[in-house]
C-alpha positions in Angstrom: 2.7 22.0 0.8 2.7 23.7 4.2 4.7 27.0 4.1 5.8 26.3 7.7 7.3 23.0 6.7 10.7 22.5 8.2 11.9 20.4 5.2 11.5 23.4 3.0 13.5 26.5 2.4 11.5 29.8 2.5 11.3 29.7 -1.3 9.7 26.2 -1.3 12.8 24.3 -2.3 13.5 21.2 -0.3 16.4 21.5 2.1 19.1 19.2 0.7 22.5 17.8 1.5 24.2 19.7 -1.4 22.8 23.1 -0.2 21.1 24.0 -3.5 18.6 26.8 -3.0 17.2 27.0 -6.5 14.3 24.6 -7.1 15.0 24.1 -10.8 18.7 23.4 -10.2 17.8 20.9 -7.5 15.2 19.2 -9.7 17.8 18.9 -12.5 20.4 17.4 -10.2 17.8 15.1 -8.6 16.8 13.8 -12.0 20.4 13.1 -13.0 21.2 11.3 -9.8 18.1 9.2 -9.6 18.5 8.2 -13.3 21.9 6.8 -12.4 20.8 5.2 -9.2 17.7 3.7 -10.9 20.1 1.6 -13.1 22.1 0.3 -10.1 19.4 -0.6 -7.6 20.2 -3.6 -5.5 18.2 -6.7 -6.2 15.6 -6.2 -3.4 13.0 -8.9 -3.0 9.6 -7.2 -2.9 8.0 -8.9 0.2 6.3 -6.0 1.9 5.7 -2.3 1.6 8.8 -1.5 3.7 10.9 -2.4 0.7 9.5 0.8 -0.9 11.4 2.7 1.8 14.7 0.9 0.8 14.2 1.8 -2.8 13.4 5.4 -2.0 16.5 5.7 0.2 18.6 4.2 -2.6 17.3 6.7 -5.1 17.3 9.9 -3.0 19.8 9.5 -0.1 22.5 11.5 -1.8 20.2 14.5 -1.8 17.7 14.4 1.1 18.2 13.6 4.7 14.6 12.2 4.8 15.1 9.8 2.0 13.6 6.4 2.8 11.4 7.8 5.6 7.7 8.2 5.4 6.4 11.7 5.4 5.1 13.4 8.5 3.0 16.1 6.8 -0.1 15.8 4.7 0.3 16.4 0.9 -1.8 17.3 -2.0 -1.0 17.9 -5.7 -3.5 19.9 -7.8 -7.0 18.6 -6.8 -5.6 15.3 -5.4 -5.3 14.9 -1.6 -3.0 12.0 -0.8 -3.6 9.7 2.2 -3.1 11.6 5.5 0.1 10.4 7.1 -1.9 9.8 10.3 -3.6 6.8 8.5 -0.4 5.1 7.3 -0.6 2.6 10.1 -4.0 1.4 8.7 -2.8 1.3 5.1 0.4 -0.6 5.6 -1.2 -4.0 6.6 -3.6 -3.7 3.6 -0.7 -3.0 1.2 1.3 -5.9 2.7 -1.6 -8.2 2.2 -1.9 -7.2 -1.5 1.9 -7.8 -2.0 1.7 -11.2 -0.3 -1.3 -12.1 -2.5 0.6 -11.1 -5.7 3.6 -13.2 -4.5 1.7 -16.3 -3.5 -1.1 -16.5 -6.1 -0.6 -18.7 -9.2 -2.3 -16.4 -11.7 -4.0 -18.3 -14.6 -3.7 -15.2 -16.8 -1.7 -12.1 -17.4 -5.0 -10.1 -17.1 -5.7 -11.2 -13.6 -2.2 -10.5 -12.5 -2.4 -7.0 -14.1 -5.7 -6.3 -12.3 -4.2 -7.0 -8.9 -0.9 -5.2 -9.7 -2.9 -2.2 -11.1 -4.9 -2.1 -7.9 -1.8 -2.2 -5.8 -0.1 0.5 -7.9 -3.2 2.7 -7.5 -3.2 2.2 -3.7 0.5 2.9 -3.4 0.0 6.1 -5.4 -2.8 7.2 -3.1 -0.6 6.2 -0.1 2.1 8.6 -1.4 4.4 8.0 1.5 7.3 10.3 0.7 7.9 14.0 0.4 9.2 13.7 -3.1 9.9 10.9 -5.6 6.8 8.8 -5.1 6.2 8.1 -8.8 9.8 7.0 -9.6 9.9 4.9 -6.4 6.6 3.2 -6.9 7.3 2.4 -10.6 10.5 0.8 -9.7 8.9 -1.1 -6.8 6.0 -2.4 -9.1 8.4 -3.3 -11.9 10.5 -5.4 -9.5 7.4 -7.0 -8.1 6.3 -7.9 -11.6 9.8 -9.2 -12.4 10.0 -11.5 -9.4 6.6 -12.9 -10.5 7.7 -13.8 -14.0 6.7 -10.6 -15.9 8.8 -7.9 -17.6 7.2 -4.5 -17.2 8.0 -1.1 -18.7 6.4 2.0 -17.1 9.4 4.4 -17.5 8.8 7.9 -18.9 9.9 6.7 -22.4 7.6 3.7 -22.5 4.5 3.7 -24.7 2.2 3.2 -21.7 3.6 6.1 -19.5 0.9 8.5 -20.6 -1.9 6.1 -19.7 -0.1 5.4 -16.4 0.0 9.1 -15.6 -3.7 9.5 -16.5 -4.6 6.6 -14.2 -2.5 8.2 -11.4 -4.1 11.6 -11.8 -7.6 10.2 -11.9 -6.9 7.7 -9.1 -8.4 5.0 -11.4 -7.6 1.4 -10.8 -9.3 0.5 -14.1 -7.1 2.8 -16.1 -4.1 1.6 -14.1 -4.9 -2.0 -14.8 -5.0 -1.1 -18.6 -1.6 0.6 -18.3 -0.1 -2.3 -16.4 -1.6 -4.9 -18.8 -0.2 -3.0 -21.8 3.2 -2.8 -20.2 3.5 -6.5 -19.1 5.3 -9.3 -21.0 5.5 -12.8 -19.6 9.1 -13.9 -19.1 8.5 -17.2 -17.3 7.7 -20.5 -19.1 
């Protein structure tokens, strides 16, 4: 992160609505709040990538003034550079096209659905539109998208496929992500 970033305190902790200055204390509170909010998310219909902003705002608006807003700084984590925010305008139509395809295609198999969903999840992970909370937000988004298309999906931290999902995220691998998604999907529609 950029040390001159106006969303950060001098010690690297995000500025927040509850005025916590200790990063570990903020992370602990963030985890508790988002865990509760995760369970009470409104039933948003996943029709485009802008719904990701609604989900993020729902999860993080109690803590951060920028919740639900796309970042305006470039981010990296470890050796991964996420999409430059200057290219978001190019990515958004592509992501919307993928979402529309998932919502309008009559998939003949769970594997084909998982392949497209895995690719979308990989692309959203690279998009990484928020300052913080991208993983939690995108997992909830993808889970809801799967649900509205007749699949139950479990990618939470306590799920058996979480480690594979994390490996796929770190490696930016659509193939690994597809495997994680496929293992986590159950058909719920007849």
